[in-house]
C-alpha angles and dihedrals in degrees: 000000000000123000123197120188120210129183113223136180087259100047131278129338123200116200111202125197125188132013128336105212143133092293099045101033093084091056090051091050092047089054100044109038099058089050090070087070092071109013125071096198125035120189122196113202111204100175091123098041115101098170137040124178129198088268089060091045089056091053090053091048091050090051091049090051092048093049092052092047091051093044090246136123130249115196131183119208141184098019115183116230095250091054093042088056090060091052091049094048095048095043092242089127086073093050105041130058117243128189 
């Protein structure tokens, strides 16, 4: 997995490439969570992610909780159909914000 961090006019965008699984989820969490200390809006671009495991879902849930706690916003964009299906099946599409 590769994570690129970009500053935007709305906050911070993370572009993720590869799989989000048990091995890579801790790296994503280490990149995302500290960013809520300084950014109001964090966008996670998943255009190049074709797989997410339960470990990855836990990271996204943690990020959503951190955003709410800090009064910020966590948005997920460009979700591929195979990953969107995982969000739909697990009910995460009702918890997370997608654009």
